[in-house]
C-alpha positions in Angstrom: 277.9 292.9 296.8 278.7 289.2 296.6 277.4 286.8 294.0 276.0 283.5 295.4 279.1 281.5 294.4 281.4 284.1 296.1 279.3 284.0 299.3 279.2 280.2 299.3 283.0 280.0 299.0 283.6 282.6 301.7 281.1 281.0 304.1 282.2 277.4 303.4 278.8 276.5 302.2 277.4 275.1 298.9 275.6 277.2 296.4 272.7 274.7 296.7 272.5 275.5 300.5 272.1 279.2 299.7 269.6 278.5 297.0 267.6 276.4 299.6 267.7 279.2 302.2 266.3 281.5 299.5 263.6 279.1 298.5 262.3 278.8 302.1 262.6 282.5 302.8 265.3 282.1 305.3 267.9 284.2 303.5 266.7 286.1 300.4 269.4 288.1 298.5 268.9 291.9 298.6 269.3 292.3 294.9 269.8 290.6 291.6 272.1 291.6 288.8 270.8 292.5 285.3 271.5 288.9 284.3 269.4 287.6 287.2 272.3 286.5 289.6 271.6 286.7 293.3 273.5 289.5 295.0 274.1 289.6 298.8 275.0 292.8 300.8 276.4 293.3 304.3 273.0 292.9 306.0 272.5 289.6 304.1 275.9 288.3 305.3 275.0 289.4 308.9 271.8 287.4 308.7 273.7 284.4 307.3 276.0 284.7 310.4 273.0 284.4 312.7 271.6 281.5 310.7 274.8 279.6 310.9 275.3 280.4 314.6 271.8 279.0 315.3 272.5 275.9 313.2 275.7 275.4 315.2 273.5 275.4 318.3 271.5 272.5 316.7 268.4 274.5 315.8 266.2 273.3 312.9 265.7 275.6 309.9 262.0 276.1 310.8 262.9 277.1 314.3 265.7 279.4 313.1 263.1 281.2 310.9 261.0 281.9 313.9 263.9 282.8 316.1 265.4 285.4 313.7 262.2 287.4 313.9 262.2 287.4 317.8 264.4 289.4 320.2 266.3 286.2 320.9 267.5 286.2 317.3 268.8 289.7 317.1 272.4 290.2 316.0 273.4 291.3 319.5 271.6 288.4 321.2 273.3 285.9 318.8 276.7 287.4 319.4 276.1 287.4 323.2 275.2 283.7 323.1 278.2 282.8 321.1 280.5 284.8 323.4 278.9 283.2 326.5 279.4 279.7 325.0 282.9 280.5 324.1 283.7 282.0 327.5 282.6 278.8 329.2 284.8 276.7 327.0 287.7 279.1 327.4 287.3 279.0 331.2 287.3 275.2 331.2 290.4 275.2 329.0 292.2 277.7 331.2 291.4 275.7 334.3 292.6 272.5 332.8 295.8 274.2 331.4 296.7 275.7 334.8 296.2 272.4 336.5 298.2 270.4 334.0 301.0 273.0 334.2 301.1 272.6 338.0 301.3 268.8 337.6 304.0 269.1 334.9 306.1 271.4 337.1 306.1 268.9 339.9 307.0 266.0 337.6 309.8 268.0 336.0 311.3 268.6 339.5 311.0 264.9 340.4 308.2 265.4 342.8 305.3 263.0 342.7 301.9 264.9 342.8 299.9 264.0 345.9 296.5 262.3 345.8 294.5 265.5 346.0 296.4 266.9 343.0 295.7 263.9 340.9 292.0 264.0 341.9 291.7 267.6 341.0 293.4 266.9 337.6 290.9 264.0 337.0 288.0 266.3 337.9 289.2 269.1 335.6 289.7 266.7 332.7 286.3 265.1 333.1 284.2 265.8 330.0 280.5 265.2 329.3 281.1 261.5 328.4 282.7 261.0 331.9 279.6 262.6 333.4 277.4 260.1 331.5 279.6 257.2 332.7 278.6 258.0 336.3 275.0 257.1 335.5 275.0 254.7 332.6 276.5 251.3 331.7 278.6 251.0 328.6 275.7 249.2 326.9 273.4 252.0 327.8 275.8 254.6 326.6 276.0 252.9 323.2 272.2 253.4 322.9 272.2 257.1 323.7 272.4 259.3 320.6 273.5 262.3 322.6 276.6 260.4 323.6 277.5 258.7 320.3 276.2 261.2 317.8 277.6 264.8 317.2 274.4 265.6 315.4 272.2 264.6 318.4 274.5 266.5 320.8 274.2 269.6 318.6 270.4 269.2 318.5 270.2 269.1 322.3 272.5 272.1 322.6 270.2 273.9 320.2 267.2 273.1 322.2 268.9 274.4 325.4 269.7 277.6 323.4 266.0 277.8 322.3 265.0 277.5 326.0 267.5 280.1 326.9 266.0 282.4 324.3 262.5 281.9 325.7 263.8 282.7 329.2 265.6 285.9 328.0 262.6 287.0 326.0 260.5 286.5 329.2 258.0 284.2 327.5 256.0 282.6 330.4 256.0 278.8 330.6 252.3 278.7 330.0 252.5 280.6 326.7 251.7 278.7 323.5 255.3 279.1 322.3 256.7 277.6 325.5 254.3 274.7 325.4 255.1 274.0 321.7 258.8 273.9 322.7 258.0 271.6 325.6 256.3 269.2 323.3 259.3 269.1 320.9 261.5 268.6 324.0 259.5 265.6 325.1 259.3 264.1 321.7 263.1 264.4 321.2 263.6 262.9 324.7 261.3 260.0 323.8 263.1 259.4 320.5 266.6 259.4 322.0 265.6 257.1 324.9 263.7 254.8 322.7 260.9 254.8 325.2 263.2 252.9 327.7 262.1 253.9 331.2 265.5 253.1 332.7 267.3 255.4 330.3 264.7 258.1 330.8 264.9 257.9 334.6 268.7 258.0 334.6 268.8 261.0 332.2 266.3 262.8 334.4 268.4 262.1 337.5 271.6 263.2 335.7 270.1 266.4 334.4 268.8 267.3 337.9 272.2 266.7 339.6 274.6 267.7 336.8 273.0 270.8 335.3 276.2 272.7 334.7 278.2 269.6 333.7 275.8 268.8 330.9 275.5 272.4 329.7 272.1 273.2 331.1 272.0 276.2 333.4 269.7 276.0 336.4 267.4 278.8 335.0 267.0 276.9 331.7 266.4 273.6 333.5 263.7 275.1 335.7 262.1 276.8 332.7 261.9 273.5 330.7 260.4 271.7 333.7 257.8 274.5 334.1 256.9 274.5 330.4 256.6 270.7 330.3 254.4 270.9 333.5 252.1 273.5 331.8 251.8 271.3 328.8 250.9 268.3 330.9 248.5 270.2 333.1 246.6 271.1 329.9 246.4 267.4 329.2 245.4 266.5 332.7 242.6 269.1 332.5 241.0 267.0 329.8 240.6 264.1 332.2 240.6 265.3 335.8 238.3 267.5 337.8 239.6 271.1 338.0 240.1 270.8 341.8 242.2 267.7 341.3 244.3 269.5 338.7 244.8 272.4 341.1 245.8 269.9 343.8 248.4 268.5 341.4 249.8 272.0 340.7 250.3 272.5 344.4 251.8 269.1 344.8 254.4 269.7 342.0 255.3 273.1 343.4 255.9 271.7 346.9 257.1 268.1 346.2 257.6 267.6 342.5 261.3 267.4 343.1 260.8 264.1 345.0 259.6 262.2 341.9 262.9 262.1 339.9 265.0 260.4 342.5 262.2 258.1 343.5 261.6 256.9 340.0 265.4 256.4 339.5 265.5 254.3 342.7 262.5 252.2 341.6 264.0 251.5 338.2 267.3 250.4 339.9 265.4 248.2 342.3 263.4 246.6 339.5 266.7 245.3 338.1 267.9 244.2 341.5 264.7 242.6 342.6 262.4 241.8 339.6 259.8 240.1 341.7 259.5 243.0 344.2 259.7 240.6 347.2 262.4 242.4 349.2 262.1 245.0 352.0 263.6 247.7 349.8 260.9 247.1 347.2 258.2 247.3 349.8 259.7 250.5 351.2 259.8 252.1 347.7 256.2 251.0 347.2 255.1 252.8 350.4 257.0 255.9 349.4 255.4 255.9 345.9 251.9 255.4 347.2 252.2 258.2 349.8 253.6 260.6 347.1 250.9 259.5 344.6 248.0 260.2 347.1 249.6 263.6 348.0 249.4 264.4 344.3 246.0 263.0 343.3 244.2 262.5 346.6 242.4 259.4 348.0 239.1 259.6 346.1 238.8 256.2 344.3 237.1 257.8 341.3 239.9 260.4 340.9 242.5 257.6 341.3 240.8 255.5 338.6 240.5 258.4 336.2 244.2 259.2 336.7 245.2 255.6 335.9 243.0 255.5 332.8 244.4 258.8 331.6 248.0 257.7 331.9 247.1 254.5 330.1 245.5 256.2 327.2 247.0 259.6 326.7 250.5 259.3 325.1 251.6 262.8 326.2 251.1 261.9 329.9 253.5 259.0 329.5 256.3 261.0 328.0 259.3 261.9 330.0 259.4 260.6 333.6 260.6 257.1 333.0 257.5 255.2 334.1 256.2 252.3 331.9 253.5 249.7 332.3 256.1 247.3 333.6 257.1 249.9 336.3 253.5 250.2 337.5 253.1 246.4 337.5 256.2 246.1 339.7 255.0 248.8 342.1 251.7 247.0 342.5 253.5 243.9 343.5 255.7 245.8 345.9 252.6 247.3 347.5 250.9 244.0 347.9 251.0 242.9 351.6 
């Protein structure tokens, strides 16, 4: 058995960290010596491995405590996640290595690689920051924590892993645990975008188009969308008639995918035509109105309730990249 100082040294942790884990019930030593020293056995070390693995995925200590007691936190599940993550990185490294070796061989023999070879090399060397650069200006990138902060990136990776755990545990998107996760996702999203609708709309567009490039598998992406949807449908049910909420459910199943690109186009046009006087603005206004009525219907009362709900319920404003200024611009664009 290991004393706390020995385990701390071997695990590259501080004794204070292990004391803290003990105090919050995350990792309690299996035994104590006659002198009262904490003693850790093999099972304790295995649990510490799981804790540190989940920490590396960006998960908070409170969420780790919940995860360890679920199927997604079993030793086998944690090892499988680590292996999966490692295999992805190894595959990317092997692909890049092979491509660079091909280019090097051509250069050594005095042959200039052709255009397609250089383009393939560029593609294989493109990292997440390059993906972000396709969607954001330099000034916008400087404002995104997930680009400039290792801690923020780790936190988002951890949230993706939490979603993956919910998927693997077959927790339905309408379960309380899924909706609690969805709320944390939205709150973190709002924090990291600073409530800026332009940043939010661009992030949503990037995530929809670049799932694999940003480390968010399609199954996880779809699950998060579904859980967020269930959370918001609960909120809508406090304001809207049941038949309208059911209509909204049908709308998002059939046409929900149309909102993300439309919102991104609107935000881009707001910057290009702030006064909403051009033909492009009017066309976007018509598209928005048609999609809106397909979602809510044409009843003036329902439309008014919807608008009041979005103006007063903070949850309903989280996520899509729509602000009061966005709505004001759209109203101008819809004015004949």
